[in-house]
C-alpha positions in Angstrom: -23.0 10.3 -0.9 -21.2 7.1 -0.2 -17.4 7.1 -0.8 -14.7 4.6 -0.3 -10.9 5.1 -0.3 -8.1 2.8 -1.4 -4.6 3.2 -0.2 -2.0 1.5 -2.4 1.2 0.3 -0.6 2.4 -2.8 -2.3 5.5 -1.6 -4.1 8.9 -3.0 -3.2 10.6 0.4 -3.0 13.3 -0.8 -5.4 14.3 2.7 -6.5 14.6 3.6 -2.8 16.6 0.5 -1.9 14.5 -0.5 1.2 11.0 -0.3 2.5 10.5 3.4 2.3 7.1 3.2 4.1 8.9 2.4 7.3 10.8 5.7 7.3 9.6 8.2 10.0 7.1 10.9 9.1 5.4 12.9 11.9 6.8 10.4 14.5 5.6 7.2 12.8 6.3 5.1 9.7 5.3 6.9 6.4 2.8 4.2 5.6 1.1 4.5 8.9 1.0 8.3 8.5 -0.8 7.8 5.2 -3.4 5.6 6.9 -4.0 8.4 9.5 -4.4 11.1 6.8 -7.2 9.0 5.2 -8.8 8.0 8.5 -9.6 11.7 9.2 -12.2 11.7 6.4 -15.6 10.1 6.7 -15.3 7.3 4.1 -17.9 4.5 4.3 -15.1 2.0 3.6 -11.3 2.2 3.8 -9.1 -0.4 2.1 -5.3 -0.9 2.1 -3.7 -2.9 -0.6 -0.2 -4.0 0.3 2.3 -6.8 -0.1 2.5 -9.8 2.2 5.8 -8.6 3.7 4.3 -5.4 5.2 2.8 -7.0 8.3 3.4 -3.8 10.4 1.3 -1.9 7.9 -1.5 -4.4 7.8 -1.7 -4.4 11.6 -1.8 -0.6 11.7 -4.5 -0.6 9.0 -6.7 -3.1 10.8 -6.3 -1.1 14.1 -7.7 1.9 12.2 -10.6 0.1 10.7 -9.2 -0.5 7.2 -9.9 -3.6 5.3 -6.7 -5.2 4.1 -6.1 -6.8 0.7 -2.8 -8.6 0.0 -1.4 -8.1 -3.5 0.5 -11.3 -4.2 1.9 -10.0 -7.4 3.0 -6.4 -6.8 5.7 -6.7 -9.5 2.9 -6.4 -12.0 2.8 -2.7 -11.2 0.4 -0.2 -9.7 -2.5 -1.5 -11.8 -2.6 -4.8 -9.9 -3.2 -3.0 -6.7 -5.9 -0.8 -8.3 -7.7 -3.8 -9.7 -7.5 -5.8 -6.5 -8.7 -2.9 -4.3 -11.4 -1.8 -6.7 -12.8 -5.4 -6.9 -12.8 -5.6 -3.1 -14.7 -2.3 -2.8 -17.2 -3.2 -5.5 -17.9 -6.6 -3.8 -18.8 -4.9 -0.5 -21.6 -2.7 -1.9 -22.4 0.3 -4.1 -20.3 3.5 -3.8 -20.6 6.8 -5.6 -16.9 7.2 -5.8 -13.5 5.8 -4.8 -10.5 7.9 -3.7 -7.2 6.3 -4.8 -4.2 7.3 -2.7 -0.6 6.3 -2.5 1.3 5.7 0.7 4.5 7.5 -0.2 3.2 11.0 -0.2 4.2 12.2 3.3 3.1 15.9 2.9 -0.5 15.2 1.9 -2.9 16.8 4.3 -6.2 15.5 5.5 -7.7 18.9 4.5 -6.8 18.2 0.9 -8.6 14.9 1.0 -11.6 16.8 2.4 -11.3 19.4 -0.4 -11.5 16.6 -2.9 -14.5 14.9 -1.3 -16.4 18.1 -1.0 -15.7 19.0 -4.7 -16.9 15.5 -5.7 -20.1 16.0 -3.8 -20.8 19.1 -5.9 -19.9 17.4 -9.2 -20.1 13.6 -8.6 -19.8 12.6 -12.2 -16.3 14.1 -12.5 -12.8 12.8 -11.7 -11.2 15.0 -9.0 -7.4 15.4 -8.4 -5.1 17.9 -6.6 -3.0 20.2 -8.8 -0.2 22.6 -8.1 1.5 24.8 -10.7 0.0 22.9 -13.6 1.1 19.5 -12.2 -1.6 17.0 -11.3 -1.0 14.5 -8.5 -2.6 12.0 -6.1 -5.0 11.2 -4.5 -7.6 11.0 -7.3 -11.3 10.5 -6.7 -13.2 8.6 -9.5 -16.9 8.3 -10.0 -18.8 5.0 -10.1 -19.3 5.3 -13.8 -15.5 4.5 -14.2 -15.2 1.6 -11.8 -15.4 -0.9 -14.7 -12.5 0.7 -16.4 -10.5 0.8 -13.2 -11.0 -2.9 -12.8 -9.3 -3.4 -16.2 -6.2 -1.2 -15.9 -2.8 -2.7 -16.8 0.9 -1.9 -16.3 2.4 0.5 -13.8 0.2 3.6 -14.6 -2.7 2.9 -12.3 -5.7 5.1 -12.9 -3.7 7.5 -15.2 -4.9 5.6 -18.3 -8.5 6.1 -17.2 -7.9 9.8 -16.7 -6.3 10.0 -20.2 -9.4 8.4 -21.7 -11.7 10.9 -19.9 -9.9 14.2 -19.8 -13.2 16.0 -20.3 -14.3 14.7 -16.8 -11.1 15.8 -15.0 -11.4 18.6 -12.5 -8.7 19.8 -10.0 -8.4 21.5 -6.7 -5.4 23.7 -6.0 -2.9 22.6 -3.3 0.6 23.6 -2.2 3.2 21.8 -4.4 4.8 20.0 -1.5 1.7 18.0 -1.0 2.0 16.4 -4.4 5.6 15.2 -3.7 6.0 11.5 -3.5 9.1 9.6 -2.3 10.9 7.4 -4.8 14.6 7.9 -3.8 16.5 8.8 -0.7 17.1 12.3 -2.2 13.3 12.8 -2.4 13.1 12.1 1.4 15.6 14.9 2.1 13.3 17.4 0.6 10.4 16.6 2.8 
């Protein structure tokens, strides 16, 4: 089983008011913490998609063996990062699945990423996501059969439109609710 992972970190943090990925989590910037969580799993390829102004994150990613893709138009929404990262991964070879993660989820554990990859190995034709109390979150692991659709997503919904089109393929693993929390505002950061 050959899996890749894609970490999206191109957003401007406009709702937050500054680059939230620089805020400290576990003694390092939140974006770097996200890289470390993904580095703990044995992905065949790791890719960071970020904006040109996040040089500190690009440097940390390269030090950890991630390929870096710069999103020159992050204002086009999450879908632009999904398309760019998916295209990069597909150009490097054949993969059975891609795990899509966001960099502003500071409570996500490496063990949850491992749970998702192990579940995917058992049912590799399904979409796998974490879930807590009926709420689904990130990261999401998509099978190769859906890569073409991921290459064509639009707007700020990322892979959600692909999930909506294939609800029958969706499977979840239970996680603690705090792992699904992402940071959009300064108030969100206080609850971490």
